[in-house]
C-alpha positions in Angstrom: 42.0 27.5 24.2 40.1 25.6 27.0 38.8 22.0 26.4 35.1 22.3 25.4 34.3 18.6 25.7 31.8 17.4 28.3 32.8 15.0 31.1 31.6 11.4 30.5 29.3 11.5 33.6 26.9 13.9 31.8 26.1 11.4 29.0 23.5 9.8 31.2 21.9 13.1 32.1 21.7 14.1 28.4 20.8 10.8 26.8 18.4 9.0 29.1 15.6 11.7 28.9 15.6 11.2 25.2 15.0 7.4 25.3 11.2 7.5 24.6 11.6 10.0 21.8 14.4 7.9 20.2 12.4 4.7 20.6 9.3 6.3 19.0 11.3 7.6 16.0 13.0 4.2 15.7 9.7 2.4 15.8 8.3 4.6 13.1 11.3 3.9 10.9 11.5 0.2 11.4 7.8 -0.7 11.9 8.9 -3.3 14.4 9.2 -3.1 18.2 12.2 -5.5 18.5 14.1 -3.8 15.6 13.4 -0.4 17.2 14.7 -1.6 20.6 17.9 -2.9 18.8 18.3 0.3 16.9 18.0 2.5 20.0 20.4 0.2 21.9 22.9 0.5 19.0 22.4 4.2 18.9 23.2 4.6 22.6 26.3 2.4 22.2 27.6 4.5 19.4 26.7 7.7 21.1 28.5 6.7 24.3 31.5 5.5 22.4 31.7 8.9 20.5 30.6 11.1 23.4 34.1 12.2 24.3 34.1 14.2 21.0 30.8 15.9 21.7 31.2 19.6 22.0 29.5 21.9 24.5 27.2 24.3 22.8 26.1 21.9 20.1 22.7 20.3 20.0 22.9 16.9 21.8 19.3 16.0 20.8 20.1 16.5 17.1 23.4 14.7 17.5 21.9 11.6 18.9 18.9 11.5 16.5 21.4 11.8 13.7 23.3 8.8 15.1 20.0 6.9 15.2 19.0 7.8 11.7 22.5 7.0 10.2 22.4 3.7 12.0 19.0 2.9 10.6 20.0 3.9 7.1 23.2 1.8 7.1 21.3 -1.2 8.4 19.1 -1.2 5.4 20.5 -2.6 2.1 20.6 0.1 -0.6 19.3 2.9 1.7 21.5 6.0 2.2 20.7 9.6 3.0 20.9 10.6 -0.7 18.8 7.7 -2.0 15.9 10.0 -2.9 16.3 12.8 -5.3 14.1 15.9 -5.1 12.6 15.1 -8.5 11.5 11.6 -7.2 10.1 13.1 -4.1 8.2 15.8 -6.0 6.6 13.2 -8.2 4.8 11.7 -5.2 3.3 14.9 -4.1 0.1 16.7 -5.3 -2.1 19.6 -4.3 -5.1 19.3 -2.0 -6.2 20.8 1.4 -3.7 20.8 4.2 -3.0 17.6 6.1 -4.0 19.3 9.3 -7.5 20.1 7.9 -7.9 16.5 6.8 -6.9 15.2 10.2 -9.2 17.5 12.0 -12.1 16.7 9.7 -11.6 12.9 9.8 -10.0 12.4 13.3 -8.9 8.9 12.4 -5.6 8.2 14.0 -5.3 4.6 12.7 -5.7 5.8 9.1 -3.1 8.5 9.7 -0.6 6.0 11.2 -1.2 3.6 8.3 -0.6 6.4 5.8 2.7 7.3 7.6 3.9 3.8 7.4 3.3 3.7 3.7 5.3 6.8 3.0 8.9 6.8 1.7 11.5 7.0 4.5 12.6 10.6 3.7 9.0 11.8 3.9 8.2 9.8 7.1 11.3 10.8 9.0 11.0 14.5 8.2 7.3 14.6 9.3 8.1 12.7 12.5 11.0 14.9 13.4 9.0 18.1 12.8 5.4 17.2 13.9 6.0 14.5 16.5 9.4 15.4 18.0 8.8 19.1 17.4 12.3 19.8 16.2 13.2 23.1 14.7 14.2 23.2 11.0 17.8 23.8 12.2 17.7 20.6 14.4 16.2 18.6 11.5 18.9 19.9 9.2 21.5 18.7 11.7 19.8 15.3 12.1 19.4 14.7 8.4 22.6 16.4 7.3 20.9 18.5 4.8 20.5 22.3 4.3 17.6 24.1 6.0 16.2 24.9 2.6 16.0 21.3 1.8 14.3 20.6 5.1 11.6 23.1 4.2 11.1 21.8 0.7 11.1 18.2 1.7 8.7 18.9 4.6 6.4 20.7 2.1 6.5 17.7 -0.2 6.0 15.2 2.6 2.9 17.1 3.8 1.6 17.0 0.3 2.2 13.3 0.0 0.5 12.6 3.3 -2.4 14.7 2.2 -2.7 12.7 -1.0 -2.5 9.4 0.9 -5.1 10.5 3.5 -7.5 11.7 0.8 -7.3 8.4 -1.0 -7.8 6.5 2.2 -10.8 8.6 3.3 -12.3 8.3 -0.1 -11.5 4.6 -0.3 -9.2 5.1 -3.4 -6.0 3.3 -4.3 -2.7 4.4 -2.7 0.3 5.2 -4.9 2.8 6.7 -2.5 
């Protein structure tokens, strides 16, 4: 069987074009520019160190985003990928018009950004990966190390939670998410 590993010289070609996307995701997760820079730097260090084991045919983008996410989670006391159960996530969501309809009607980016920062990490990260980074469900499943079905249900719940937050903010009500 031939060696399917990539030569080290291609790390730069694969990794550098993703810098801005990784930084944006890191900034949303950390809410701090300096922490985001540190997180991206640590991600690149870990990715370069483990690059010899990266296999051709797998998704490099999902692989490096997963490294970033895992690095973020392990840097936070008490946070881990299984920290939020589906029942806890469902409790935050409610039924209202779609988030897209609310965004189009209100067109208030600052309010949307504030709502995203108030969301629980599992909601925020799945929305960012899907809507901002435009990853497929399969890529998101790889990054978050969860089944595709969980991606779809968590994304549904995250959109409902965002919708609730936005409705409260646009109506001037209290926020409970």
